[in-house]
N, C-alpha and C positions, 0 to 999 in steps of 0.2 A: 504494500501500499504507499509506493511510495506519491507523496504531492508532487504536481506541477512546479519547476523551480522558480517560474515567471508568478507565481503567485506569494502573497504576502501569507506569514505561516496562521496569522488567524484566520485566514478564508481557508487554508488546507487542513488546519484542527476541525473547523465547524464543518464546511461546504464538503469537503473532499472525504471527511471523517478518519484522518490522517490517525487516531488513535483508536479506532473502531469500539466507541463508545455511545455512537447517536442514537442507536438503535434502543441501548439500556438506558438512556436519557428518556427519549419520547416514551416508554413503557414508563416509566416513573413519573412522567407527568401526565399522562392519561390517566395512571391511578389516582393522583393527586386529583385531577379533575371530576372524575367519575366517583368518590368516594365524598366530596365537599360535601358542609353541612355546614349552615350560618349559626354559629354558638348561640349568637342573641335569640335568634326565631326558635332554635331548639328547648331555650329556657325558657320563651315566653311561651311556649306551648306545653308544657309540662308543670303541672302545677305544684310536683315536688320540688322540684328545683326553684320556681319561681317564689316557693315562700321562704326561700332563705334570702330573699331581698328585700325586709322590710325593717325599718328603723330600728324596732328594739324584737328582741328575740321573745320575749314573753309578753307582748302586748299587739293587737292589731292595729291600734291607735297611730295615725298617722303622727310624725315627728314635728310637734308646732313650731320649731324655729325652719323649717325650710317653707319657703314661698316662691312663687313660678310670677314673671313679668311676661307679658305678649312682647315677642320682637318677630318682624318679619313675617306677620300672619302665623307664628309657631309660639311655644311658650320655652321659656329656659328660666333655670334659677336664678333667683333675684341677687344682686350681689349686695355686699352688706350695707351702703349708703343706699340701694333701693329698699330695703329690708325696714330701714329707719322710717319712712315714711308709710308705710303698710304697718308699722308699729303705731303711728299716730293714730291710724284709723282700727287701732286692736284686730288687724288680720293675722297677725304673727308675732310671735313673741323670738323678742333678739337673746340669742345669746351670750356670755360674756368672753367678751375678748382680751386674750391673754395680754399682759402688760410687756 
């Protein structure tokens, strides 16, 4: 399997399969594509796994210090200074910030 001397080394390695590993690499990539699963989707669809994503393990109550604000037609967690205005309306309780 000698490569054409006029080709640069990377081309000889990849295109000409100078090392003879292209089939193995293609098979490995095909396996990854065939067995891919979105870990987030799998977790969201499994109630047992989803239970691990609670603010408190011993309660189903939401964390009162977590607040969301709208941004570009979506919701995102509020920054600390945004929580201050929500605190004034009693929609959220602020955590104590370390000094």
